[in-house]
C-alpha positions in Angstrom: 0.0 0.0 0.0 1.3 3.4 -1.0 1.0 6.2 1.6 1.9 9.8 2.1 2.4 12.1 5.1 -0.5 12.9 7.3 -1.5 16.0 9.3 -2.5 15.3 12.9 -5.9 16.0 14.4 -6.4 19.4 15.9 -8.4 20.5 19.0 -6.6 18.1 21.3 -7.8 14.9 19.5 -5.9 12.0 20.9 -5.5 10.1 17.7 -4.1 11.1 14.3 -5.2 10.0 10.9 -1.8 8.4 10.4 -2.3 4.8 11.6 -2.0 1.4 10.2 -5.6 1.3 8.9 -5.4 4.6 7.1 -3.8 6.0 4.0 -2.3 9.4 3.5 -4.4 12.6 3.6 -3.8 13.2 0.0 -5.3 9.8 -1.0 -3.6 6.6 -2.0 -3.8 3.6 -4.2 -4.4 0.2 -2.6 -2.7 -2.9 -3.8 -5.8 -3.9 -5.8 -5.7 -0.5 -7.7 -8.7 1.1 -6.0 -8.2 4.6 -4.7 -9.0 5.6 -1.1 -8.6 8.7 1.0 -8.4 9.5 4.7 -11.9 10.6 5.8 -13.7 11.9 8.9 -17.4 11.1 8.7 -19.8 12.6 11.2 -23.3 11.3 11.0 -26.1 9.0 12.1 -25.6 5.2 12.2 -28.2 3.9 9.8 -27.3 0.2 9.8 -24.8 -2.5 10.5 -22.9 -5.3 8.8 -20.0 -3.4 9.9 -21.3 0.2 10.6 -23.0 2.4 8.1 -22.7 6.2 8.3 -23.4 8.8 5.6 -23.8 6.1 3.0 -20.5 4.4 3.8 -20.2 0.9 5.2 -17.1 1.1 7.4 -15.4 -2.2 8.3 -15.1 -1.8 12.1 -13.4 -5.0 13.0 -10.2 -3.2 14.1 -11.7 0.1 15.1 -11.1 1.7 18.5 -14.6 2.5 19.8 -15.4 4.9 22.6 -18.8 5.8 24.2 -18.7 8.9 26.4 -14.9 8.7 26.5 -15.0 5.1 27.8 -13.7 2.1 25.8 -16.5 0.2 24.2 -17.1 -2.3 21.4 -19.0 -2.0 18.1 -21.7 -4.3 19.5 -22.7 -1.5 21.9 -23.4 1.0 19.1 -27.0 1.5 18.1 -29.0 2.6 15.0 -29.6 6.4 15.5 -26.4 7.2 17.3 -24.6 10.2 15.8 -21.0 9.2 15.7 -17.6 10.4 14.4 -15.8 7.8 12.3 -12.1 8.2 11.3 -11.0 5.9 8.5 -10.4 5.6 4.8 -13.0 5.5 2.1 -12.8 4.3 -1.5 -14.3 6.1 -4.5 -18.0 6.4 -4.0 -20.8 6.0 -6.5 -23.3 8.8 -7.0 -26.4 6.6 -6.5 -28.0 6.7 -3.1 -28.9 3.0 -3.5 -25.3 1.9 -3.4 -23.0 2.1 -0.4 -19.4 3.3 -0.4 -16.9 0.9 1.3 -14.5 2.1 4.0 -12.4 1.0 6.9 -12.7 2.6 10.3 -9.8 3.1 12.6 -11.7 4.9 15.3 -15.4 5.4 16.2 -16.4 8.0 18.8 -19.9 8.5 20.3 -21.1 10.9 22.9 -24.7 11.5 24.1 -25.6 15.1 23.8 -27.3 14.9 27.2 -28.9 12.4 29.6 -31.3 13.6 32.2 -34.9 14.0 33.4 -37.7 14.9 31.1 -39.2 18.2 32.3 -41.9 18.7 29.6 -43.6 16.8 26.8 -45.7 18.3 24.0 -47.1 15.6 21.7 -48.9 18.1 19.5 -45.6 19.7 18.5 -43.5 16.5 18.8 -41.1 18.2 21.3 -39.9 17.6 24.8 -37.6 19.2 27.2 -34.7 17.4 28.9 -33.5 19.5 31.9 -35.2 22.4 30.2 -33.4 21.9 26.9 -35.5 21.7 23.8 -35.5 18.4 21.9 -37.4 17.8 18.7 -38.5 14.3 17.5 -39.7 13.4 14.0 -40.2 10.4 11.8 -36.4 9.9 11.6 -36.1 9.6 15.4 -35.4 6.1 16.8 -37.1 5.4 20.1 -35.5 2.9 22.4 -36.5 1.5 25.8 -40.2 2.5 25.4 -43.4 0.6 24.6 -44.4 3.1 22.0 -42.2 4.2 19.0 -43.1 7.8 19.6 -43.6 10.4 22.4 -46.5 8.3 23.7 -43.9 6.2 25.6 -42.2 9.2 27.2 -43.4 11.0 30.4 -42.3 13.9 32.6 -39.9 12.4 35.2 -38.4 9.7 32.9 -34.7 9.7 32.4 -33.7 9.8 28.7 -30.5 9.9 26.7 -30.4 11.9 23.6 -28.2 11.8 20.5 -29.1 14.1 17.6 -28.3 16.9 15.3 -27.9 20.3 16.9 -28.6 23.8 15.8 -27.5 26.3 18.4 -29.2 25.1 21.6 -31.8 22.9 19.9 -31.4 19.2 19.3 -33.3 17.2 16.7 -33.1 13.7 18.2 -32.0 10.8 16.1 -31.9 8.5 19.0 -34.1 8.9 22.2 -33.5 6.2 24.8 -35.6 5.9 27.9 -33.4 4.5 30.6 -35.8 4.6 33.5 -37.4 6.9 36.1 -35.3 9.8 37.4 -34.5 9.6 41.1 -33.1 13.0 42.3 -29.7 12.7 44.0 -29.3 9.1 42.8 -29.7 8.8 39.0 -26.5 9.8 37.1 -27.1 12.6 34.6 -24.8 14.4 32.2 -24.5 16.8 29.2 -21.9 17.9 26.7 -21.7 21.4 25.4 -20.3 24.9 25.3 -20.1 27.0 28.4 -21.7 30.5 28.5 -22.8 33.0 31.1 -20.1 31.8 33.5 -20.4 33.6 36.9 -17.5 32.6 39.3 -19.1 34.6 42.2 -22.5 32.8 42.0 -20.9 29.6 40.8 -23.3 29.2 37.8 -23.2 29.0 34.1 -25.1 27.5 31.2 -24.0 24.6 29.0 -25.7 24.6 25.7 -28.7 26.4 27.3 -28.9 24.2 30.4 -28.4 26.1 33.7 -25.6 24.6 35.8 -24.6 25.3 39.4 -21.0 24.5 40.1 -20.3 26.4 43.3 -19.7 23.3 45.4 -17.5 21.5 42.9 -14.0 21.1 44.1 -11.4 23.0 42.1 -9.7 19.6 41.2 -13.0 18.6 39.5 -13.1 21.8 37.3 -11.1 22.5 34.1 -7.9 24.2 35.3 -9.7 24.9 38.5 -12.3 27.3 37.0 -15.1 27.6 34.5 -14.9 30.1 31.5 -17.1 31.0 28.6 -16.3 29.1 25.4 -15.0 25.9 27.1 -16.4 22.7 25.7 -17.2 20.4 28.6 -18.9 17.4 30.0 -21.0 18.0 33.1 -21.7 15.0 35.4 -24.3 15.3 38.2 -27.0 13.5 40.1 -29.2 16.4 41.1 -31.6 18.5 39.1 -34.1 20.9 40.6 -35.6 24.4 40.3 -34.4 24.4 36.7 -30.7 23.9 37.7 -28.3 21.0 37.2 -26.0 20.8 40.3 -22.7 19.6 39.0 -20.5 17.0 40.7 -17.8 17.2 38.1 -17.0 19.3 35.0 -14.3 18.1 32.6 -12.9 19.7 29.4 -13.7 17.7 26.3 -12.3 18.1 22.8 -14.3 18.9 19.7 -13.6 17.2 16.5 -11.1 19.1 14.4 -10.3 18.7 10.8 -6.8 19.3 9.4 -6.3 21.1 6.1 -6.5 18.9 3.1 -8.5 16.2 5.0 -11.6 14.7 3.4 -14.7 15.4 5.6 -18.3 14.3 5.5 -20.7 15.9 8.0 -24.4 15.3 8.6 -26.2 18.1 10.4 -28.6 21.0 10.5 -27.7 24.3 8.8 -27.2 27.2 11.1 -25.8 30.7 10.8 -26.9 30.8 7.2 -25.7 33.8 5.1 -25.4 32.3 1.6 -24.4 29.1 -0.1 -20.8 30.3 0.4 -21.1 30.7 4.2 -23.1 28.7 6.7 -22.4 26.3 9.5 -23.1 22.5 9.9 -22.3 20.9 13.3 -20.1 23.8 14.3 -18.1 23.7 11.1 -18.0 26.6 8.7 -18.9 25.5 5.1 -18.5 27.0 1.7 -20.8 25.2 -0.8 -20.6 27.8 -3.6 -18.9 25.2 -5.9 -20.8 22.1 -4.7 -22.9 19.8 -6.6 -26.4 19.8 -5.0 -28.6 16.8 -4.7 -32.3 16.5 -3.8 -32.5 20.3 -4.0 -30.6 23.5 -4.9 -28.9 26.4 -3.2 -32.3 28.2 -2.8 -33.4 25.4 -0.5 -30.6 26.2 2.0 -31.5 27.9 5.3 -31.3 27.5 9.1 -32.6 24.2 10.3 -32.4 22.4 7.0 -30.9 18.8 7.4 -28.0 18.3 5.0 -24.9 16.2 4.4 -21.8 18.1 3.2 -18.8 16.4 1.7 -15.5 18.1 0.7 -12.0 19.1 1.7 -10.8 21.3 4.5 -8.9 24.5 3.6 -8.0 27.2 6.1 -10.6 26.0 8.6 -13.4 26.0 6.0 -15.0 22.9 4.6 -15.0 23.5 0.8 -17.9 21.3 -0.1 -17.8 19.4 -3.4 -21.2 17.8 -2.7 -24.2 18.8 -0.7 -27.1 16.4 -0.2 -30.4 17.5 1.2 -31.4 14.7 3.5 -34.8 13.3 2.6 -37.2 13.4 5.5 -40.0 10.8 6.0 -43.4 12.2 5.0 -45.4 9.0 5.2 -46.1 6.3 7.8 -47.8 2.9 7.4 -48.3 0.5 10.3 -49.6 -2.9 9.1 -48.6 -6.5 8.5 -46.4 -7.4 5.6 -48.5 -8.7 2.7 -45.7 -9.4 0.2 -42.0 -9.5 0.0 -39.7 -9.5 -3.1 -36.2 -10.3 -2.1 -34.9 -9.7 -5.6 -35.8 -6.0 -5.4 -35.6 -5.8 -1.6 -39.2 -4.4 -1.5 -42.3 -5.1 0.6 -46.1 -4.8 0.1 -47.9 -3.2 3.0 -51.6 -2.2 2.8 -51.5 -2.9 -0.9 -48.6 -0.4 -1.4 -45.2 -1.2 -2.6 -42.4 0.0 -0.4 -38.8 0.0 -1.6 -35.9 -0.5 0.8 -32.3 0.5 0.1 -28.9 -0.2 1.8 -29.6 3.0 3.8 -32.9 1.8 5.3 -32.8 1.4 9.1 -34.2 -1.9 10.4 -34.9 -2.3 14.1 -37.0 -4.8 16.2 -39.4 -3.0 18.6 -40.9 -6.2 19.9 -40.5 -7.7 23.4 -38.3 -10.4 21.8 -36.2 -7.6 20.3 -35.8 -6.0 23.8 -37.6 -2.9 22.5 -39.5 -2.5 25.7 -36.9 -3.1 28.3 -33.5 -2.8 26.8 -31.5 -1.8 23.7 -33.5 -2.6 20.5 -32.1 -5.3 18.4 -30.9 -4.3 14.9 -32.3 -6.6 12.2 -32.2 -6.6 8.4 -34.5 -7.1 5.5 -33.9 -10.8 5.5 -35.3 -11.0 9.1 -38.7 -9.8 8.1 -41.4 -12.4 7.3 -44.9 -12.3 5.8 -47.5 -11.1 8.3 -44.9 -9.4 10.6 -46.5 -6.1 11.7 -44.1 -3.2 10.8 -44.0 0.5 11.2 -42.7 2.1 8.0 -41.4 5.6 7.8 -40.9 6.6 4.2 -40.7 9.3 1.6 -41.9 9.5 -2.0 -39.2 9.7 -4.6 -39.3 11.7 -7.8 -41.3 8.8 -9.4 -43.8 8.7 -6.6 -42.5 5.5 -5.2 -42.5 5.0 -1.4 -38.9 4.5 -0.2 -38.5 3.4 3.4 -36.1 5.3 5.6 -36.8 3.2 8.7 -38.7 -0.1 9.3 -39.5 -1.2 12.8 -41.0 -4.6 13.5 -43.7 -4.3 16.2 -45.9 -6.5 18.3 -48.9 -8.1 16.5 -52.0 -5.8 16.7 -55.1 -5.5 14.5 -54.7 -1.7 14.5 -53.7 -0.3 11.1 -52.3 3.2 10.6 -51.6 5.3 7.6 -50.4 8.9 7.6 -49.7 11.1 4.6 -51.1 13.6 2.1 -54.7 12.9 1.0 -55.1 11.9 -2.6 -58.9 12.0 -2.8 -62.0 12.3 -0.6 -65.7 11.4 -0.7 -67.4 13.2 2.2 -68.0 11.7 4.7 -67.5 8.2 3.4 -63.9 7.7 2.3 -60.4 9.2 2.2 -57.5 8.0 0.1 -54.0 8.7 1.3 -50.8 7.1 0.0 -53.0 5.1 -2.3 -54.7 3.5 0.7 -58.5 3.7 1.1 -59.9 4.7 4.5 -63.6 4.1 5.1 -65.2 6.6 7.5 -68.8 7.1 8.7 -71.0 8.8 11.3 -69.3 7.0 14.2 -65.7 7.7 13.2 -63.8 10.0 15.5 -62.7 13.1 13.6 -60.1 15.4 15.0 -58.6 18.7 13.9 -54.9 19.6 14.0 -55.0 20.4 17.7 -56.6 17.0 18.5 -60.1 18.4 19.2 -63.1 16.3 18.3 -65.1 17.8 15.4 -67.9 16.7 13.1 -67.3 14.6 10.0 -68.7 17.4 7.9 -66.2 19.9 9.5 -63.4 17.5 9.1 -63.9 16.9 5.4 -64.3 20.7 4.8 -60.7 21.0 6.2 -59.2 18.3 4.0 -57.7 19.6 0.8 -56.8 17.3 -2.2 -54.8 17.9 -5.4 -54.5 20.2 -7.3 -54.5 22.2 -4.0 -51.8 21.5 -1.5 -53.0 18.2 0.0 -53.8 18.0 3.7 -51.8 15.5 5.7 -54.0 13.1 7.7 -53.4 10.3 10.1 -55.9 7.5 9.9 -56.3 4.4 12.0 -58.7 1.5 12.1 -58.8 -2.2 11.4 -58.7 -4.2 8.2 -61.8 -3.8 6.1 -63.9 -7.0 5.5 -63.9 -6.0 1.8 -60.1 -6.0 1.5 -57.0 -6.3 3.7 -55.6 -3.3 1.9 -58.4 -0.9 3.1 -58.6 0.6 6.6 -62.0 0.4 8.3 -62.3 3.5 10.5 -66.1 3.5 10.7 -66.1 2.1 14.3 -68.8 -0.4 13.3 -66.7 -3.5 13.8 -64.2 -2.0 16.3 -63.8 1.1 18.6 -60.5 2.2 17.0 -61.5 4.1 14.0 -60.2 7.7 13.9 -58.9 10.3 11.5 -57.0 13.4 12.4 -55.5 16.4 10.6 -51.7 15.9 11.1 -49.4 18.8 12.0 -46.3 17.0 10.7 
């Protein structure tokens, strides 16, 4: 293998990119003739079979793995964790359906925060953890809960959050319920930047969370004191009156990228000025010369989820490619009716659903430990006909449903479909995602705030093409006429309901 000189990590990183598993920062040629380059990839784990991050399958057999600075193994990693992978990557195809191949030398993971839930708002799909705002969406993986949504989270629970950050907001990619919070006993922690440090009062904020450190011994503080701008880990067991009372505060390094290194970062756009100047995960980006996919420069703005890939120069990531991350816009919960291994597709409620190498598969059944422990990661091959699954998907340019995540759930006759309405026949039937939903006088109709309204009022609110279609969530049981229709009439069950969806 041919190699060249490597620049070391900055910001106090313990490792360098020059190690046995890596090639030079300027790229190299492997013995088989394929090219590869030293790469830092920061993003969400979407699958295993090694570890898949940002469309690259990294061979992790020889990787050094750390979780919250502690030595760990690849088996402890979970789908939804936002990690930093150091390694090398070969030339990548342009198609999303194909994975790049790489080798990881180091995988680092840190939870953004772990602590008590102080507020839950199911209407806006948000919660607060120690007062910090956390958003959940269809891309969030829930772990350790009965429900695969905020229905399984309550005030007073302890949760661990890993996600994409924009200033002091977190968009969760993994939300793990670890148990009830017992003040003074349950360990809690957070990582973030110090601000508003007041040595006299012994208080500060860390990424928006108020922290009291007046009783922390100097030996347990960075250089004996706290200062604005420090990036720290706060450990504690007490939270009350909106304050986290620290037991220990330690300096932590942020990932740094040396000039000429190849970098891939998934995150939320912040500090947007133009395509030539914005920030992703704390890194300044210039995408003025980038190739855009799934959108264009006019789609950029604060809060937009993207993946940027390019080369570092003078502390700026010069992006060669910017990918707008597709967000799930559809949900179907139902048994699998068909499976075509050749195309890796499924049929659910009569609709074809494509999967790709980037589709997340998890088991949310009791057998998969989804209720009491870490969820088991599964694959397409583990799914069987009649397995009940929760599909989160988007429609591609051809109108085909493409699954971003599939969770196997416990058997239940309840069927769910959520998406834009294709057609309506007041007050008899809706069609959404190509799925017919029968309604009637006994159906429960709800507006976007969850209020019960009449069927007539509901159908007046529902818009269909060519107008911007209304997003509706429908639930019921299988219709006697067809297993691909949802019976929400409440004539054969008490579970029929349709609701205007906010998301």
